[in-house]
C-alpha positions as CSV (number, residue, x, y, z in Angstrom):
1,M,3.6,-57.7,91.9
2,E,3.8,-58.1,88.0
3,Q,6.2,-56.0,86.1
4,N,5.4,-54.8,82.4
5,P,7.5,-55.0,79.8
6,T,8.7,-51.6,78.4
7,P,6.9,-50.8,75.2
8,N,9.6,-49.4,73.6
9,P,13.5,-51.0,74.4
10,P,16.6,-49.0,74.3
11,A,18.2,-48.1,71.2
12,Q,20.9,-50.4,70.0
13,P,24.5,-48.9,69.8
14,A,25.4,-48.6,65.9
15,P,27.4,-51.3,64.5
16,S,30.9,-50.6,64.7
17,S,31.5,-50.4,61.3
18,T,29.4,-47.3,60.7
19,R,30.9,-45.7,64.0
20,R,32.2,-42.4,63.5
21,G,35.8,-42.7,63.9
22,R,36.4,-46.1,62.9
23,W,38.2,-46.9,59.6
24,S,35.4,-48.4,57.2
25,A,36.6,-49.9,53.7
26,D,35.6,-46.3,52.4
27,R,37.9,-44.5,54.3
28,Q,40.8,-46.9,53.8
29,R,40.2,-46.7,50.2
30,L,39.8,-42.7,50.1
31,F,43.2,-43.0,52.8
32,L,45.1,-44.7,50.1
33,T,43.9,-42.6,47.3
34,A,44.9,-39.5,48.8
35,L,48.3,-41.4,50.1
36,L,49.0,-42.0,46.3
37,S,48.2,-38.4,45.4
38,T,50.1,-36.2,48.3
39,G,52.7,-39.4,49.1
40,N,51.8,-37.6,52.7
41,V,50.6,-39.6,55.6
42,S,49.3,-36.4,57.8
43,Q,47.5,-34.9,54.7
44,A,46.0,-38.5,53.6
45,A,44.7,-39.2,57.1
46,Q,43.2,-35.8,57.4
47,V,41.2,-36.6,53.9
48,A,39.8,-39.6,55.5
49,G,38.7,-37.7,58.6
50,M,41.0,-39.8,60.8
51,S,44.5,-39.1,62.7
52,R,48.4,-39.8,61.5
53,S,48.6,-42.0,64.6
54,S,45.5,-43.6,63.6
55,A,46.7,-44.8,60.3
56,H,50.3,-45.7,61.7
57,R,48.1,-48.3,64.5
58,L,45.8,-49.2,61.5
59,R,49.0,-50.2,59.4
60,R,50.2,-52.1,62.4
61,R,47.2,-53.8,62.8
62,L,46.9,-54.9,59.5
63,A,50.8,-55.9,59.0
64,G,50.8,-58.1,56.0
65,T,47.0,-57.5,54.3
66,P,46.3,-55.8,50.8
67,F,46.0,-52.5,52.9
68,D,49.5,-52.4,54.3
69,R,51.2,-53.2,50.7
70,T,49.1,-50.9,49.0
71,W,50.3,-48.3,51.6
72,D,54.0,-49.1,50.8
73,R,53.0,-49.4,46.8
74,A,51.4,-46.2,47.2
75,L,54.5,-44.2,48.7
76,A,56.7,-45.7,46.2
77,L,54.5,-44.7,43.0
78,H,54.4,-41.2,44.3
79,A,58.0,-41.3,45.1
80,Q,58.5,-42.3,41.5
81,G,56.4,-40.0,39.9
82,L,58.4,-36.9,41.8
83,A,62.0,-38.2,40.4
84,D,60.4,-38.5,36.8
85,P,56.9,-36.5,36.4
86,F,56.9,-37.6,32.6
87,A,56.9,-41.5,33.5
88,P,53.4,-43.2,33.1
89,G,51.7,-43.5,36.7
90,P,48.7,-45.2,37.9
91,A,46.4,-42.9,36.1
92,G,48.3,-42.6,32.9
93,P,51.2,-40.0,32.0
94,R,51.0,-36.8,33.9
95,R,51.0,-33.9,32.2
96,A,53.9,-30.7,32.9
97,R,52.9,-27.9,34.6
98,G,54.2,-24.7,33.5
């Protein structure tokens, strides 16, 4: 007996880069921008729609890469801004809030 092929094959899963819960390049940029702004890994991860533990796993996996180095730089720049709010930062001089 002959079997006819199915006219509509099953849908293929989405590529991993577009699946929910993955660290796309856009999410990484969003995370690093929020990390620079807040200095807080948990808040930055939340802004990117990810968890703190997921961010740390990504950093370990990408140790030594630009992502890892930018993470360090973002925290250092944030701390520098806290130490001297009038020092020029990545976006130029900060205005005093009052």
